[in-house]
N, C-alpha and C positions, 0 to 999 in steps of 0.2 A: 880147204874148208869151204863148204858150200854157203851161199849167202843165207840159206835158211838157218844153217848152224849159227852163224853170226847174229842173226836176228834173235834166235832163241837165247843166245848168251846175253845179249844186251837186255832183253825183257827180264831174264832171271836176275841180272845184276840190279836192275831198277827195283824189281820187287823185293830183293834181299835188302836193299837199302831202306825202302819204305817199311819193311817188317822191323828193322832195327831202330828206326825212329818213327814210332807209331803217329806221333802228333802230325807228321807231314802227310799222312794217308788222307787227311781232310783237304788238303790242297790239290788242285789240279796242276800238276807239274808236267812240263814238256821237256823231255830229255833228249838233246840232239847229240849224235856222235859222228864226227867227221874223221874218216880213216884215210891217210895219205900213203901211197906207195911210191916206188921209184921206177915205175914202169915194168916191174916184175910182179909176181903173184906173192903176196905175203899173207901169213896166217896170224890171226890176232885172237888172243884170250882176254876176255873182259872179266874182271872181278869187281864186286860191288859192295864190299864191307865198308862200313863208315870209315874205318882206318885207312883203307886203300884210297877211297874218294878224298880224304883229307890230305893224304900224302901226295896224291896226284895234283891237287891244287897248289899245295905248298911248293912243289918242285916245278910248277908250270907246265905239267903234262895235261892239265885240264883247266878249263876256264868256264865261268858261268856269265851269262848275259841275261838282263831283264831289268825290271824296275828295281832301283836300289832298295827300296823298303822291303821288297819281297826276298831279295838276296840277304839282307841283314836279318829278316825273320828266320829264314832257313838256317843261317849260321847260328843264331841264338838257340833255335830248337835243337840242332845237332850238338852244340855245346852242352846244353842241359842234359841231353840223353846220354852223352858220353860221361858226364859227371855222375849221373844216376848209375850207370853201369859200373863205374869205378868204385862207387860206394857200395853197391851190392857185392862186388867181388871182394872187397876189403872186409865186410862184415861176415862173410862166409868163411 
């Protein structure tokens, strides 16, 4: 996979995440991605649904750094958005 492809995947994942949690679009978020290899060429696929991000954080595959109040704000906004999504699905 060319580096341009990886860059496009990362951009798409971040945009998808922001679309799923519209309240975060108002914040200026900087998302960093660190990919580590073992001396050989590895291909990566990045997916950015809220559920994927949450699972990655729960299992330690992703971590966030920054001011604690901003991290807590993001967590609360994501939790509320997921709750709204569950409510919408249950009512349909």
